[in-house]
N, C-alpha and C positions, 0 to 999 in steps of 0.2 A: 504494500500500500504506500507507494512513494508520494511524497508531498510536494516535490519540486517538478516543474515542467520539464527540465532537462533530463531528469531521471526517467520520466515517462517516455521520452524520446530515445531511450536506450543509450544515452551517453554513459560512459564508464564512470562510476562513482568516484574512483580515485582521481580521475581527471578533474572532476568538479571540486574535490577537496584541494587539489593543487592550485586551481584557479582562485579559490577562496584564500588560500595561503598567500598567493601573489598579491591579491588586493589588500590583505592585512599588512603585508610588508610595505607596500606602497603608501598606505595610510600612515604607518609609523614613520616613514621617511619624510612625509609631508609635515607631520607633527614636529619632528626634530628640526626641520628647516624653519618652521614658524617660530619655534622656541629660540633657535639661534638668532633669527632676525629680531625677535623681541629683546633678547639679551643685548645685542649689539646696538640697538637703537633706543627702545623705550627705557630699559634699565639703565643704560649709560647716561641718558638724558636725566633720569630721575636722580642718579647719584650726583651729577653735576649741580642739580638744583637742591641738593640736600635732602632728597626724599628717597634715598636708596634703600633704607630699612623697609619701607612700605613695599617696594617692589621685590625685595629679597624674600619677604614673608609670602608674597603672592606666588613667587616661583616655587618656594618650598612647599606650599600647599598643593600645587600642581604635581610636583615630584612625589610627594607623599601619596596623593591620590592614585597616580599611575603605578607606583611601586608597592602600593598597599602597605606602606610602612606605618 
């Protein structure tokens, strides 16, 4: 009783899992690029303006969330 259209069309399940893994990897790479850009621009600017602690806490909240720390 497959739930996905591709499985109904006789595509090999392992191929579908590999495609999903590729999408997840791409999503993670985009997240890292966004974080890097944020650090280089927004956090750097906040530090120059004396508001660095605020941004550091913000970043650490994101890191804790994604690492489940």
